[in-house]
C-alpha positions in Angstrom: 13.2 117.3 119.7 12.4 114.0 118.0 14.2 115.2 114.8 17.2 116.3 116.8 17.4 112.8 118.5 17.1 111.1 115.1 20.0 113.2 113.8 22.1 112.5 116.8 21.5 108.8 116.5 22.3 109.0 112.8 25.6 110.8 113.5 26.5 108.3 116.2 25.9 105.4 113.7 28.1 107.1 111.1 30.9 107.6 113.6 30.7 104.0 114.7 30.7 102.8 111.1 33.7 104.9 110.2 35.6 103.5 113.2 34.7 99.9 112.2 35.9 100.6 108.7 39.2 101.9 109.9 39.7 99.0 112.3 39.0 96.4 109.7 41.0 98.1 106.9 44.5 96.8 106.1 47.2 99.0 107.7 49.0 101.4 105.5 52.7 100.7 104.7 53.9 103.3 107.2 51.7 101.8 109.9 53.0 98.3 109.6 54.5 96.7 112.7 58.3 96.5 112.2 60.8 94.1 113.7 64.4 94.9 114.4 66.9 93.1 112.2 69.0 90.8 114.4 72.0 88.8 113.3 71.6 85.0 113.8 74.0 83.6 116.3 76.4 80.8 115.4 79.8 79.5 116.4 79.7 81.0 119.9 82.8 81.7 121.9 83.8 79.0 124.4 86.8 81.0 125.7 87.4 80.5 129.4 90.3 82.4 131.2 93.0 80.2 132.5 93.3 79.9 136.3 94.9 82.9 138.0 95.8 84.0 141.5 95.4 87.2 143.3 98.5 89.2 142.3 99.9 92.5 143.4 102.7 94.1 141.3 104.5 96.8 143.1 107.3 99.3 142.5 106.4 99.6 138.8 106.5 102.3 136.1 103.0 102.2 134.7 101.8 103.2 131.3 98.0 102.6 131.7 96.9 103.2 128.1 94.6 106.2 128.9 97.0 108.6 127.1 97.8 110.5 130.3 100.9 110.2 132.5 100.3 107.9 135.4 101.7 108.4 138.9 100.6 104.9 140.0 103.2 102.3 140.8 101.0 99.3 141.9 98.4 97.0 140.2 96.2 94.6 142.1 94.6 91.7 140.1 91.8 89.7 141.6 89.9 87.0 139.7 91.5 88.0 136.5 90.5 91.6 136.6 92.2 94.8 137.7 90.9 95.4 141.2 92.9 98.4 142.1 95.6 100.6 140.5 97.4 103.2 142.6 100.4 104.1 144.8 102.0 101.7 147.2 99.0 99.3 147.4 98.9 96.3 149.7 96.7 93.2 149.7 96.5 90.3 152.2 97.1 86.9 150.8 98.2 88.2 147.4 101.2 86.9 145.4 103.5 90.0 145.4 105.8 90.8 142.6 108.3 93.6 143.0 108.8 95.1 139.5 112.0 96.8 140.5 111.0 99.9 138.5 110.3 98.1 135.3 107.5 99.2 133.0 104.0 97.6 133.0 101.7 98.3 130.1 98.4 97.0 128.8 98.7 93.9 126.5 99.3 94.8 122.9 96.3 94.5 120.5 96.9 93.9 116.8 93.9 94.9 114.8 95.2 93.4 111.5 96.6 89.9 111.6 96.4 86.8 109.5 97.8 84.4 112.0 96.0 81.1 111.8 94.7 81.9 108.3 98.2 82.0 106.8 99.8 79.8 109.4 103.4 78.8 109.8 105.1 77.0 108.1 104.2 79.2 105.1 103.1 76.5 102.7 100.2 76.6 100.1 98.2 74.2 102.3 98.0 76.9 104.9 96.7 79.7 102.6 93.1 80.1 104.0 92.8 83.9 104.1 91.4 84.8 100.7 88.3 83.3 99.1 89.3 84.4 95.5 86.2 83.1 93.8 84.1 86.2 93.6 84.6 89.9 94.4 81.7 89.5 96.8 82.3 87.0 99.6 80.8 88.6 102.6 79.4 85.2 103.5 82.7 83.8 104.6 84.1 83.9 108.2 87.8 84.3 108.8 87.5 82.1 111.9 86.6 79.1 109.7 90.1 79.2 108.3 92.0 79.8 111.6 94.3 77.0 112.7 94.7 77.4 116.5 98.0 75.4 116.4 99.8 78.1 114.3 103.1 78.6 116.1 102.8 82.3 115.2 100.4 82.8 118.1 103.1 81.6 120.5 105.6 84.1 119.1 103.1 86.9 119.1 102.4 86.3 122.8 106.2 86.5 123.6 106.1 89.9 121.9 103.4 91.1 124.3 100.3 90.6 122.1 97.4 89.5 124.2 94.5 90.1 121.7 94.5 90.0 117.9 92.0 90.5 115.2 92.1 88.0 112.3 90.9 89.4 108.9 90.3 87.8 105.5 92.7 89.0 102.8 92.1 92.0 100.5 91.4 90.4 97.1 87.7 91.1 97.2 85.4 94.1 97.5 83.7 92.4 100.4 86.1 89.8 101.8 84.2 88.4 104.7 83.9 88.6 108.5 86.8 89.2 110.8 87.1 87.7 114.3 88.8 89.0 117.5 90.8 86.4 119.4 92.3 86.0 122.8 95.9 84.9 122.4 95.4 81.8 124.5 96.3 78.2 123.8 93.2 76.4 122.6 92.2 73.2 120.7 89.5 75.2 118.8 89.1 78.7 117.4 85.9 79.0 119.5 88.1 78.6 122.5 90.0 81.7 121.5 87.1 84.0 120.5 86.9 87.1 122.5 83.5 86.8 124.3 80.8 89.2 122.9 83.3 91.0 120.6 81.5 92.4 117.6 82.1 90.8 114.2 83.8 92.9 111.6 83.6 93.0 107.8 86.7 93.2 105.7 86.4 95.4 102.6 89.0 96.4 100.1 89.4 99.3 97.7 91.9 100.2 95.1 94.3 98.0 93.2 93.7 94.6 94.7 90.1 93.8 93.6 90.5 95.2 90.1 93.8 93.4 89.6 92.4 90.0 90.8 89.1 90.2 88.9 90.0 92.3 85.9 90.4 89.1 83.8 87.5 87.3 85.6 84.6 89.5 84.7 85.3 92.5 86.8 85.6 94.8 88.5 88.3 96.1 86.2 88.7 99.7 87.5 88.2 101.8 90.5 84.9 102.9 88.9 83.8 99.2 88.9 84.9 98.8 92.5 82.6 101.6 93.7 79.7 100.4 91.5 80.1 97.0 93.0 79.9 98.3 96.6 76.8 100.3 95.8 74.9 97.5 94.0 75.4 95.2 97.0 74.5 97.8 99.6 71.3 98.4 97.8 70.5 94.7 97.9 71.4 94.6 101.6 69.2 97.5 102.4 66.3 95.8 100.7 67.0 92.5 102.5 67.1 94.2 105.8 63.8 96.1 105.1 62.0 93.0 104.2 62.9 91.4 107.5 62.0 94.5 109.4 58.6 94.6 107.6 57.8 91.1 108.7 58.6 89.4 105.4 60.7 86.2 105.4 63.1 86.3 102.5 65.2 83.2 101.8 68.2 83.4 104.1 71.2 84.9 102.3 74.6 84.8 104.1 76.1 87.5 101.9 73.3 90.0 102.5 73.0 88.9 106.2 76.5 90.2 106.8 75.9 93.4 104.9 72.6 94.0 106.7 74.5 93.5 110.0 76.7 96.4 109.0 73.7 98.6 108.2 72.2 97.7 111.5 75.4 98.7 113.4 76.2 95.2 114.7 79.2 94.5 112.4 82.2 97.0 112.2 83.8 97.9 108.8 87.5 97.3 108.6 88.6 98.5 105.2 91.8 98.0 103.3 92.5 101.4 101.6 95.7 103.3 100.8 95.0 106.6 99.0 93.5 109.6 100.7 91.2 110.4 97.8 89.7 106.9 97.9 89.2 107.0 101.6 87.3 110.3 101.2 85.1 108.7 98.5 84.5 105.6 100.7 83.4 107.9 103.6 80.9 109.6 101.2 79.7 106.1 100.2 79.1 105.2 103.8 76.9 108.2 104.2 74.9 107.3 101.2 73.9 104.0 102.8 74.0 105.2 106.4 76.7 103.0 107.8 80.1 103.8 109.4 83.7 103.1 108.4 85.3 102.0 111.7 88.9 101.8 110.5 90.9 102.2 107.3 93.7 99.7 107.2 97.2 100.4 105.8 96.0 104.0 105.1 99.4 105.1 103.7 98.0 108.5 102.8 96.0 109.0 106.0 98.2 112.0 107.0 96.5 114.0 104.1 93.0 113.6 105.6 93.6 113.4 109.4 91.0 116.2 109.9 88.4 114.3 107.8 89.0 111.1 109.7 88.6 112.9 113.0 85.5 114.6 111.8 83.9 111.3 110.9 85.2 109.3 113.9 87.1 106.9 111.7 90.3 105.3 112.8 93.4 104.5 110.7 95.5 101.4 111.3 99.0 102.0 109.8 102.5 100.7 109.5 105.5 102.7 110.9 107.5 102.8 107.6 106.1 100.3 105.0 105.2 102.1 101.8 106.2 102.4 98.1 105.8 98.8 97.2 103.0 99.5 94.7 101.6 102.6 93.1 98.8 103.2 95.6 101.3 103.0 98.5 103.8 105.3 96.8 103.1 108.6 98.6 103.9 107.4 102.1 105.8 109.3 104.8 107.5 108.2 108.1 105.3 110.6 110.1 102.0 109.1 109.0 100.9 107.7 112.3 101.9 110.8 114.4 100.4 113.3 111.9 97.1 111.5 112.0 97.3 111.5 115.8 98.1 115.2 115.9 95.1 115.9 113.8 92.9 114.5 116.6 92.0 111.3 114.8 92.2 107.7 116.1 95.6 106.4 115.0 97.2 103.0 115.6 99.8 100.5 114.5 99.0 97.1 112.9 101.2 94.3 111.7 99.6 92.4 108.7 102.6 90.2 109.0 103.6 87.2 111.1 107.0 88.6 111.9 106.1 92.3 112.4 103.5 91.3 115.1 106.4 90.2 117.3 107.9 93.7 117.7 105.0 96.1 117.4 106.4 98.1 120.4 109.5 98.9 118.3 107.3 99.9 115.3 105.5 102.4 117.5 108.8 103.6 118.9 110.0 104.4 115.3 106.8 106.2 114.5 106.9 108.3 117.7 110.5 109.2 117.1 109.8 110.3 113.5 106.8 112.4 114.7 108.8 114.1 117.4 111.7 114.8 115.0 109.1 116.6 112.8 108.3 118.9 115.7 105.5 117.1 117.5 105.7 116.5 121.2 104.2 113.0 121.6 104.6 111.5 125.0 105.2 107.8 125.6 101.8 107.7 127.3 100.1 109.0 124.2 102.1 106.8 121.8 101.0 103.7 123.8 97.4 104.3 122.7 98.5 103.3 119.2 99.3 99.8 120.6 96.3 98.9 122.7 93.7 101.6 123.4 92.8 102.7 119.9 92.8 99.1 118.5 90.4 98.1 121.4 88.2 101.1 120.5 88.1 100.2 116.8 87.2 96.6 117.7 84.4 97.5 120.1 86.1 95.9 123.1 87.5 99.0 124.9 85.1 98.4 127.8 86.9 95.1 128.5 90.6 95.6 127.6 93.1 98.1 126.1 93.8 100.1 129.3 94.8 99.3 132.8 91.7 100.5 134.7 89.7 99.0 137.5 87.2 96.4 136.3 89.0 95.6 133.1 90.6 92.3 132.1 94.1 92.0 133.5 95.9 91.9 130.2 99.4 93.1 131.1 103.0 93.1 130.0 106.0 93.6 132.3 108.9 94.8 130.3 112.6 94.2 130.8 113.2 98.0 130.2 111.7 100.9 128.4 109.1 99.4 126.0 110.1 102.0 123.4 113.6 100.7 123.3 114.9 98.2 120.7 116.7 96.4 123.5 113.6 95.8 125.7 111.6 92.5 125.7 108.5 91.3 127.6 109.6 89.6 130.8 106.1 88.5 131.7 102.8 88.5 129.9 99.4 88.1 131.7 96.1 87.3 130.0 93.1 87.7 132.2 95.5 87.8 135.2 97.0 84.4 134.3 100.7 84.3 133.7 101.2 82.8 130.2 104.8 83.8 129.5 107.7 84.2 131.9 111.0 84.7 130.1 113.2 84.1 133.1 111.3 81.0 134.3 111.1 79.5 130.8 107.3 79.5 130.9 105.9 79.8 127.4 103.1 78.3 125.3 104.0 75.8 122.5 101.5 74.6 119.9 100.9 70.9 119.5 102.3 71.2 116.0 105.6 72.5 117.3 105.8 69.9 120.1 105.2 67.2 117.5 108.0 68.4 115.2 110.4 68.5 118.1 109.5 65.0 119.2 110.0 63.8 115.6 113.5 65.4 115.5 
């Protein structure tokens, strides 16, 4: 018995000693406490909706942006948001507008604009969209080049554009962060920033980076382009891991942006024309476990509509701009509708200070070309190319892009069928506030424009 008690005591001491050794030993790498990588916050939005009144629009033809035909004919706006949408609504104390059968649509969202960064008038001093000093400039922010007084914002609003996404140019492999703006008059770009909209990262593939940097140390080929992406994603993954492992690396603005992409906080918006390159870029994104949100320009997207649908990647395209350089050579007029028909997320974009003023006409052309090719695309479906899918690709669909209860009252009342060349916006509402009224002569005018008129 005594021997048994001694052995039990000995075993107990051994167990306690082992537990103490484990408790006092440094944790293995896979047992380290990790922290989640978080983007530092800077340059917060100060946007405040302009004052609005409770408004009831009746007797309207409504395209609500959901892609389905709507039988509703009335929209009620309360405190800048859509309070109700239905048939023959009424509301005590509301300002009532009889639309007389005219169309109401969601406000247009342009996912690819350079307004403010290449402001009007188009002089060299206003060229702030490309930081052509290195193929890697993920540290720059498009908003830091935006001039809020650009008269182009006023013209875009009169074309029905209520939200727009400002991107850096396409000279670089990593061009910098894009910013989503409300098309509202403001003294500062912060006063235009869409609250809580995700940042984006502009990337470019193909001819542009190799043309710009071929004589500046590279990349000098498409091979060099891809190698440049991979080397920097490797650095970004290491940077992100150090932070998550509790290390404190020296803050690096380039890697901070790329790590934000790897963390899912920053959305990739990528300039790319050829189908084969888009497929390679999708493979690259899988290697480093990030997502391509949208390919821009995407002239050959019609060749890989199924691949885009499979990977949940959108394509932002023109109606009929192609053939102006080799990588844009193989375009077709049915590009947008064919991508849509493949089940992928298709949309229009401007990339131009003039084109942004008539995006409804650009979609009308694309829809007509698709239907002539045998597709049966309704007006309700085609409108998703103007507001719904851009909102989805910018991470703001829960706030705008469709006319649904609870969303921001961003609306356009048209003079006629919005798919007609002859139709114009009669009224444009942003967060329920009437910012443009064609008949009443209400329209925004930048301080720059007012100053030049006074000078004249």
